[in-house]
PDB file of N, CA, C and O in Angstrom:
ATOM      1  N   UNK A   1     197.999 100.266 141.449  1.00  0.00           N
ATOM      2  CA  UNK A   1     197.463 101.454 142.031  1.00  0.00           C
ATOM      3  C   UNK A   1     197.825 102.745 140.882  1.00  0.00           C
ATOM      4  O   UNK A   1     197.153 103.770 140.774  1.00  0.00           O
ATOM      5  N   UNK A   2     198.699 102.505 140.305  1.00  0.00           N
ATOM      6  CA  UNK A   2     199.015 103.585 139.028  1.00  0.00           C
ATOM      7  C   UNK A   2     197.946 103.516 137.963  1.00  0.00           C
ATOM      8  O   UNK A   2     197.627 104.494 137.288  1.00  0.00           O
ATOM      9  N   UNK A   3     197.356 102.203 137.829  1.00  0.00           N
ATOM     10  CA  UNK A   3     196.299 102.133 136.827  1.00  0.00           C
ATOM     11  C   UNK A   3     195.084 102.850 137.275  1.00  0.00           C
ATOM     12  O   UNK A   3     194.391 103.505 136.496  1.00  0.00           O
ATOM     13  N   UNK A   4     194.824 102.716 138.579  1.00  0.00           N
ATOM     14  CA  UNK A   4     193.560 103.341 139.056  1.00  0.00           C
ATOM     15  C   UNK A   4     193.657 104.945 138.950  1.00  0.00           C
ATOM     16  O   UNK A   4     192.649 105.598 138.679  1.00  0.00           O
ATOM     17  N   UNK A   5     194.892 105.549 139.171  1.00  0.00           N
ATOM     18  CA  UNK A   5     195.003 107.061 138.967  1.00  0.00           C
ATOM     19  C   UNK A   5     194.769 107.189 137.370  1.00  0.00           C
ATOM     20  O   UNK A   5     193.931 108.010 136.996  1.00  0.00           O
ATOM     21  N   UNK A   6     195.407 106.487 136.495  1.00  0.00           N
ATOM     22  CA  UNK A   6     195.525 106.685 135.244  1.00  0.00           C
ATOM     23  C   UNK A   6     193.983 106.669 134.624  1.00  0.00           C
ATOM     24  O   UNK A   6     193.640 107.464 133.749  1.00  0.00           O
ATOM     25  N   UNK A   7     193.154 105.730 135.150  1.00  0.00           N
ATOM     26  CA  UNK A   7     191.723 105.545 134.803  1.00  0.00           C
ATOM     27  C   UNK A   7     190.960 106.602 135.373  1.00  0.00           C
ATOM     28  O   UNK A   7     190.027 107.037 134.697  1.00  0.00           O
ATOM     29  N   UNK A   8     191.181 107.091 136.481  1.00  0.00           N
ATOM     30  CA  UNK A   8     190.372 108.150 137.145  1.00  0.00           C
ATOM     31  C   UNK A   8     190.584 109.518 136.330  1.00  0.00           C
ATOM     32  O   UNK A   8     189.718 110.321 135.984  1.00  0.00           O
ATOM     33  N   UNK A   9     192.007 109.566 136.113  1.00  0.00           N
ATOM     34  CA  UNK A   9     192.326 110.773 135.424  1.00  0.00           C
ATOM     35  C   UNK A   9     191.706 110.874 133.858  1.00  0.00           C
ATOM     36  O   UNK A   9     191.209 111.907 133.409  1.00  0.00           O
ATOM     37  N   UNK A  10     191.811 109.768 133.205  1.00  0.00           N
ATOM     38  CA  UNK A  10     191.119 109.714 131.960  1.00  0.00           C
ATOM     39  C   UNK A  10     189.724 109.969 132.067  1.00  0.00           C
ATOM     40  O   UNK A  10     189.182 110.705 131.243  1.00  0.00           O
ATOM     41  N   UNK A  11     189.074 109.433 133.007  1.00  0.00           N
ATOM     42  CA  UNK A  11     187.576 109.443 133.252  1.00  0.00           C
ATOM     43  C   UNK A  11     187.235 111.029 133.503  1.00  0.00           C
ATOM     44  O   UNK A  11     186.331 111.532 132.836  1.00  0.00           O
ATOM     45  N   UNK A  12     187.900 111.763 134.390  1.00  0.00           N
ATOM     46  CA  UNK A  12     188.035 113.142 134.606  1.00  0.00           C
ATOM     47  C   UNK A  12     188.036 113.999 133.391  1.00  0.00           C
ATOM     48  O   UNK A  12     187.190 114.860 133.150  1.00  0.00           O
ATOM     49  N   UNK A  13     189.108 113.676 132.608  1.00  0.00           N
ATOM     50  CA  UNK A  13     189.286 114.432 131.328  1.00  0.00           C
ATOM     51  C   UNK A  13     187.995 114.265 130.254  1.00  0.00           C
ATOM     52  O   UNK A  13     187.555 115.136 129.503  1.00  0.00           O
ATOM     53  N   UNK A  14     187.577 113.033 130.394  1.00  0.00           N
ATOM     54  CA  UNK A  14     186.469 113.006 129.453  1.00  0.00           C
ATOM     55  C   UNK A  14     185.274 113.646 129.975  1.00  0.00           C
ATOM     56  O   UNK A  14     184.509 114.237 129.214  1.00  0.00           O
ATOM     57  N   UNK A  15     185.067 113.567 131.213  1.00  0.00           N
ATOM     58  CA  UNK A  15     184.081 114.431 131.964  1.00  0.00           C
ATOM     59  C   UNK A  15     184.092 115.846 131.568  1.00  0.00           C
ATOM     60  O   UNK A  15     183.090 116.341 131.051  1.00  0.00           O
ATOM     61  N   UNK A  16     185.218 116.567 131.790  1.00  0.00           N
ATOM     62  CA  UNK A  16     185.500 117.940 131.449  1.00  0.00           C
ATOM     63  C   UNK A  16     185.206 118.080 129.834  1.00  0.00           C
ATOM     64  O   UNK A  16     184.474 118.974 129.410  1.00  0.00           O
ATOM     65  N   UNK A  17     185.693 117.343 129.172  1.00  0.00           N
ATOM     66  CA  UNK A  17     185.404 117.526 127.634  1.00  0.00           C
ATOM     67  C   UNK A  17     183.838 117.565 127.423  1.00  0.00           C
ATOM     68  O   UNK A  17     183.337 118.399 126.669  1.00  0.00           O
ATOM     69  N   UNK A  18     183.079 116.632 128.115  1.00  0.00           N
ATOM     70  CA  UNK A  18     181.578 116.508 127.922  1.00  0.00           C
ATOM     71  C   UNK A  18     181.203 117.798 128.359  1.00  0.00           C
ATOM     72  O   UNK A  18     180.490 118.355 127.525  1.00  0.00           O
ATOM     73  N   UNK A  19     181.443 118.518 129.435  1.00  0.00           N
ATOM     74  CA  UNK A  19     180.999 119.665 129.962  1.00  0.00           C
ATOM     75  C   UNK A  19     181.443 120.671 128.979  1.00  0.00           C
ATOM     76  O   UNK A  19     180.539 121.316 128.449  1.00  0.00           O
ATOM     77  N   UNK A  20     182.524 120.904 128.668  1.00  0.00           N
ATOM     78  CA  UNK A  20     182.963 122.034 127.696  1.00  0.00           C
ATOM     79  C   UNK A  20     182.313 121.915 126.383  1.00  0.00           C
ATOM     80  O   UNK A  20     182.032 122.941 125.764  1.00  0.00           O
ATOM     81  N   UNK A  21     182.037 120.694 125.881  1.00  0.00           N
ATOM     82  CA  UNK A  21     181.275 120.691 124.628  1.00  0.00           C
ATOM     83  C   UNK A  21     179.796 120.921 124.860  1.00  0.00           C
ATOM     84  O   UNK A  21     179.163 121.446 123.945  1.00  0.00           O
ATOM     85  N   UNK A  22     179.195 120.597 125.944  1.00  0.00           N
ATOM     86  CA  UNK A  22     177.946 120.950 126.228  1.00  0.00           C
ATOM     87  C   UNK A  22     177.629 122.468 126.241  1.00  0.00           C
ATOM     88  O   UNK A  22     176.669 123.004 125.686  1.00  0.00           O
ATOM     89  N   UNK A  23     178.680 123.115 127.028  1.00  0.00           N
ATOM     90  CA  UNK A  23     178.585 124.611 127.098  1.00  0.00           C
ATOM     91  C   UNK A  23     178.702 125.202 125.889  1.00  0.00           C
ATOM     92  O   UNK A  23     177.982 126.170 125.647  1.00  0.00           O
ATOM     93  N   UNK A  24     179.543 124.769 125.005  1.00  0.00           N
ATOM     94  CA  UNK A  24     179.680 125.269 123.596  1.00  0.00           C
ATOM     95  C   UNK A  24     178.452 125.269 122.759  1.00  0.00           C
ATOM     96  O   UNK A  24     178.084 126.163 121.997  1.00  0.00           O
ATOM     97  N   UNK A  25     177.853 124.095 123.021  1.00  0.00           N
ATOM     98  CA  UNK A  25     176.524 123.792 122.075  1.00  0.00           C
ATOM     99  C   UNK A  25     175.576 124.662 122.570  1.00  0.00           C
ATOM    100  O   UNK A  25     174.897 125.270 121.743  1.00  0.00           O
ATOM    101  N   UNK A  26     175.355 124.881 123.949  1.00  0.00           N
ATOM    102  CA  UNK A  26     174.346 125.678 124.555  1.00  0.00           C
ATOM    103  C   UNK A  26     174.620 127.194 123.924  1.00  0.00           C
ATOM    104  O   UNK A  26     173.789 127.823 123.270  1.00  0.00           O
ATOM    105  N   UNK A  27     175.739 127.571 124.202  1.00  0.00           N
ATOM    106  CA  UNK A  27     176.197 129.019 123.705  1.00  0.00           C
ATOM    107  C   UNK A  27     175.904 129.415 122.215  1.00  0.00           C
ATOM    108  O   UNK A  27     175.423 130.465 121.788  1.00  0.00           O
ATOM    109  N   UNK A  28     176.304 128.344 121.565  1.00  0.00           N
ATOM    110  CA  UNK A  28     176.146 128.353 119.924  1.00  0.00           C
ATOM    111  C   UNK A  28     174.637 128.588 119.779  1.00  0.00           C
ATOM    112  O   UNK A  28     174.203 129.597 119.224  1.00  0.00           O
ATOM    113  N   UNK A  29     173.679 127.425 120.402  1.00  0.00           N
ATOM    114  CA  UNK A  29     172.475 127.552 120.120  1.00  0.00           C
ATOM    115  C   UNK A  29     171.718 128.998 120.413  1.00  0.00           C
ATOM    116  O   UNK A  29     170.877 129.533 119.690  1.00  0.00           O
ATOM    117  N   UNK A  30     172.215 129.456 121.597  1.00  0.00           N
ATOM    118  CA  UNK A  30     171.776 130.849 121.978  1.00  0.00           C
ATOM    119  C   UNK A  30     172.272 131.984 120.838  1.00  0.00           C
ATOM    120  O   UNK A  30     171.580 132.936 120.476  1.00  0.00           O
ATOM    121  N   UNK A  31     173.390 131.724 120.439  1.00  0.00           N
ATOM    122  CA  UNK A  31     173.951 132.874 119.606  1.00  0.00           C
ATOM    123  C   UNK A  31     173.272 132.754 118.315  1.00  0.00           C
ATOM    124  O   UNK A  31     173.220 133.790 117.652  1.00  0.00           O
ATOM    125  N   UNK A  32     172.732 131.681 117.817  1.00  0.00           N
ATOM    126  CA  UNK A  32     172.322 131.567 116.548  1.00  0.00           C
ATOM    127  C   UNK A  32     170.853 132.043 116.620  1.00  0.00           C
ATOM    128  O   UNK A  32     170.140 131.876 115.630  1.00  0.00           O
ATOM    129  N   UNK A  33     170.388 132.595 117.671  1.00  0.00           N
ATOM    130  CA  UNK A  33     169.044 133.119 117.549  1.00  0.00           C
ATOM    131  C   UNK A  33     167.967 132.178 117.990  1.00  0.00           C
ATOM    132  O   UNK A  33     166.795 132.552 117.949  1.00  0.00           O
ATOM    133  N   UNK A  34     168.295 130.947 118.420  1.00  0.00           N
ATOM    134  CA  UNK A  34     167.327 129.929 118.800  1.00  0.00           C
ATOM    135  C   UNK A  34     166.733 130.360 120.212  1.00  0.00           C
ATOM    136  O   UNK A  34     167.346 131.142 120.940  1.00  0.00           O
ATOM    137  N   UNK A  35     165.516 129.811 120.555  1.00  0.00           N
ATOM    138  CA  UNK A  35     165.000 130.026 121.786  1.00  0.00           C
ATOM    139  C   UNK A  35     165.797 129.690 122.913  1.00  0.00           C
ATOM    140  O   UNK A  35     166.830 129.052 122.711  1.00  0.00           O
ATOM    141  N   UNK A  36     165.457 130.041 124.152  1.00  0.00           N
ATOM    142  CA  UNK A  36     166.183 129.676 125.286  1.00  0.00           C
ATOM    143  C   UNK A  36     165.925 128.181 125.627  1.00  0.00           C
ATOM    144  O   UNK A  36     166.761 127.412 126.101  1.00  0.00           O
ATOM    145  N   UNK A  37     164.542 127.870 125.287  1.00  0.00           N
ATOM    146  CA  UNK A  37     164.143 126.645 125.577  1.00  0.00           C
ATOM    147  C   UNK A  37     164.798 125.558 124.694  1.00  0.00           C
ATOM    148  O   UNK A  37     165.048 124.440 125.146  1.00  0.00           O
ATOM    149  N   UNK A  38     165.036 125.877 123.575  1.00  0.00           N
ATOM    150  CA  UNK A  38     165.709 125.097 122.644  1.00  0.00           C
ATOM    151  C   UNK A  38     167.238 124.814 123.141  1.00  0.00           C
ATOM    152  O   UNK A  38     167.737 123.693 123.230  1.00  0.00           O
ATOM    153  N   UNK A  39     167.867 126.018 123.440  1.00  0.00           N
ATOM    154  CA  UNK A  39     169.199 125.952 123.807  1.00  0.00           C
ATOM    155  C   UNK A  39     169.292 125.016 125.009  1.00  0.00           C
ATOM    156  O   UNK A  39     170.227 124.216 125.011  1.00  0.00           O
ATOM    157  N   UNK A  40     168.411 125.019 126.060  1.00  0.00           N
ATOM    158  CA  UNK A  40     168.595 124.218 127.273  1.00  0.00           C
ATOM    159  C   UNK A  40     168.265 122.779 126.830  1.00  0.00           C
ATOM    160  O   UNK A  40     168.701 121.874 127.541  1.00  0.00           O
ATOM    161  N   UNK A  41     167.589 122.483 125.801  1.00  0.00           N
ATOM    162  CA  UNK A  41     167.247 121.127 125.377  1.00  0.00           C
ATOM    163  C   UNK A  41     168.503 120.500 124.700  1.00  0.00           C
ATOM    164  O   UNK A  41     168.756 119.296 124.742  1.00  0.00           O
ATOM    165  N   UNK A  42     169.260 121.434 124.075  1.00  0.00           N
ATOM    166  CA  UNK A  42     170.517 121.157 123.456  1.00  0.00           C
ATOM    167  C   UNK A  42     171.498 120.776 124.645  1.00  0.00           C
ATOM    168  O   UNK A  42     172.208 119.771 124.638  1.00  0.00           O
ATOM    169  N   UNK A  43     171.445 121.671 125.623  1.00  0.00           N
ATOM    170  CA  UNK A  43     172.518 121.559 126.772  1.00  0.00           C
ATOM    171  C   UNK A  43     172.271 119.948 127.385  1.00  0.00           C
ATOM    172  O   UNK A  43     173.108 119.061 127.554  1.00  0.00           O
ATOM    173  N   UNK A  44     170.898 119.942 127.626  1.00  0.00           N
ATOM    174  CA  UNK A  44     170.592 118.602 128.412  1.00  0.00           C
ATOM    175  C   UNK A  44     171.003 117.230 127.515  1.00  0.00           C
ATOM    176  O   UNK A  44     171.439 116.196 128.019  1.00  0.00           O
ATOM    177  N   UNK A  45     170.782 117.437 126.156  1.00  0.00           N
ATOM    178  CA  UNK A  45     171.015 116.302 125.273  1.00  0.00           C
ATOM    179  C   UNK A  45     172.383 116.076 125.174  1.00  0.00           C
ATOM    180  O   UNK A  45     172.787 114.917 125.084  1.00  0.00           O
ATOM    181  N   UNK A  46     173.167 117.029 125.177  1.00  0.00           N
ATOM    182  CA  UNK A  46     174.620 116.927 125.099  1.00  0.00           C
ATOM    183  C   UNK A  46     175.418 116.398 126.165  1.00  0.00           C
ATOM    184  O   UNK A  46     176.513 115.849 126.053  1.00  0.00           O
ATOM    185  N   UNK A  47     174.576 116.679 127.506  1.00  0.00           N
ATOM    186  CA  UNK A  47     175.249 116.256 128.698  1.00  0.00           C
ATOM    187  C   UNK A  47     174.858 114.867 128.882  1.00  0.00           C
ATOM    188  O   UNK A  47     175.659 114.078 129.383  1.00  0.00           O
ATOM    189  N   UNK A  48     173.572 114.458 128.483  1.00  0.00           N
ATOM    190  CA  UNK A  48     173.127 112.989 128.613  1.00  0.00           C
ATOM    191  C   UNK A  48     173.589 111.942 127.563  1.00  0.00           C
ATOM    192  O   UNK A  48     173.781 110.757 127.834  1.00  0.00           O
ATOM    193  N   UNK A  49     173.738 112.469 126.406  1.00  0.00           N
ATOM    194  CA  UNK A  49     174.301 111.677 125.461  1.00  0.00           C
ATOM    195  C   UNK A  49     175.554 112.537 124.632  1.00  0.00           C
ATOM    196  O   UNK A  49     175.429 113.163 123.579  1.00  0.00           O
ATOM    197  N   UNK A  50     176.636 112.380 125.351  1.00  0.00           N
ATOM    198  CA  UNK A  50     177.712 113.275 124.808  1.00  0.00           C
ATOM    199  C   UNK A  50     177.961 113.074 123.370  1.00  0.00           C
ATOM    200  O   UNK A  50     177.784 114.099 122.712  1.00  0.00           O
ATOM    201  N   UNK A  51     178.343 111.976 122.665  1.00  0.00           N
ATOM    202  CA  UNK A  51     178.791 112.002 121.434  1.00  0.00           C
ATOM    203  C   UNK A  51     177.726 112.048 120.411  1.00  0.00           C
ATOM    204  O   UNK A  51     177.909 112.689 119.376  1.00  0.00           O
ATOM    205  N   UNK A  52     176.590 111.392 120.640  1.00  0.00           N
ATOM    206  CA  UNK A  52     175.477 111.380 119.828  1.00  0.00           C
ATOM    207  C   UNK A  52     174.726 112.712 119.753  1.00  0.00           C
ATOM    208  O   UNK A  52     174.217 113.152 118.722  1.00  0.00           O
ATOM    209  N   UNK A  53     174.707 113.317 120.968  1.00  0.00           N
ATOM    210  CA  UNK A  53     173.831 114.489 121.185  1.00  0.00           C
ATOM    211  C   UNK A  53     174.799 115.516 120.493  1.00  0.00           C
ATOM    212  O   UNK A  53     174.254 116.346 119.765  1.00  0.00           O
ATOM    213  N   UNK A  54     176.009 115.560 120.611  1.00  0.00           N
ATOM    214  CA  UNK A  54     176.797 116.644 119.866  1.00  0.00           C
ATOM    215  C   UNK A  54     176.733 116.390 118.263  1.00  0.00           C
ATOM    216  O   UNK A  54     176.498 117.293 117.461  1.00  0.00           O
ATOM    217  N   UNK A  55     176.979 115.006 117.897  1.00  0.00           N
ATOM    218  CA  UNK A  55     176.832 115.008 116.368  1.00  0.00           C
ATOM    219  C   UNK A  55     175.373 115.318 115.865  1.00  0.00           C
ATOM    220  O   UNK A  55     175.231 115.882 114.781  1.00  0.00           O
ATOM    221  N   UNK A  56     174.265 114.954 116.645  1.00  0.00           N
ATOM    222  CA  UNK A  56     173.082 115.410 115.986  1.00  0.00           C
ATOM    223  C   UNK A  56     172.995 116.950 116.246  1.00  0.00           C
ATOM    224  O   UNK A  56     172.424 117.594 115.365  1.00  0.00           O
ATOM    225  N   UNK A  57     173.443 117.585 117.249  1.00  0.00           N
ATOM    226  CA  UNK A  57     173.359 118.959 117.196  1.00  0.00           C
ATOM    227  C   UNK A  57     174.151 119.647 116.041  1.00  0.00           C
ATOM    228  O   UNK A  57     173.653 120.621 115.477  1.00  0.00           O
ATOM    229  N   UNK A  58     175.306 119.189 115.696  1.00  0.00           N
ATOM    230  CA  UNK A  58     176.045 119.852 114.746  1.00  0.00           C
ATOM    231  C   UNK A  58     175.425 119.495 113.209  1.00  0.00           C
ATOM    232  O   UNK A  58     175.623 120.270 112.273  1.00  0.00           O
ATOM    233  N   UNK A  59     174.763 118.418 113.071  1.00  0.00           N
ATOM    234  CA  UNK A  59     173.995 118.213 111.855  1.00  0.00           C
ATOM    235  C   UNK A  59     172.633 119.085 111.833  1.00  0.00           C
ATOM    236  O   UNK A  59     172.207 119.569 110.785  1.00  0.00           O
ATOM    237  N   UNK A  60     172.065 119.223 112.927  1.00  0.00           N
ATOM    238  CA  UNK A  60     170.804 120.247 112.800  1.00  0.00           C
ATOM    239  C   UNK A  60     171.052 121.605 112.969  1.00  0.00           C
ATOM    240  O   UNK A  60     170.137 122.387 112.710  1.00  0.00           O
ATOM    241  N   UNK A  61     172.113 122.022 113.353  1.00  0.00           N
ATOM    242  CA  UNK A  61     172.199 123.362 113.753  1.00  0.00           C
ATOM    243  C   UNK A  61     172.147 124.435 112.654  1.00  0.00           C
ATOM    244  O   UNK A  61     171.864 125.615 112.859  1.00  0.00           O
ATOM    245  N   UNK A  62     172.458 123.881 111.445  1.00  0.00           N
ATOM    246  CA  UNK A  62     172.615 124.920 110.187  1.00  0.00           C
ATOM    247  C   UNK A  62     170.950 124.784 109.452  1.00  0.00           C
ATOM    248  O   UNK A  62     170.753 125.172 108.301  1.00  0.00           O
ATOM    249  N   UNK A  63     170.048 124.294 110.151  1.00  0.00           N
ATOM    250  CA  UNK A  63     168.643 124.363 109.537  1.00  0.00           C
ATOM    251  C   UNK A  63     168.107 125.559 109.829  1.00  0.00           C
ATOM    252  O   UNK A  63     166.975 125.841 109.436  1.00  0.00           O
TER     253      UNK A  63
END
């Protein structure tokens, strides 16, 4: 029973981290002068592909 709680808590923490990093990427894209459509694509990509989307965004954000 304890393992289930730990597993659910870990999943919830990872979910929150995904949401926080997605919101950060969205706001960063808007702050850097990108179009709202681009920022929305960044948001969707980082929600659907959390680690890969964030890495790709960090690489291409300086272009």
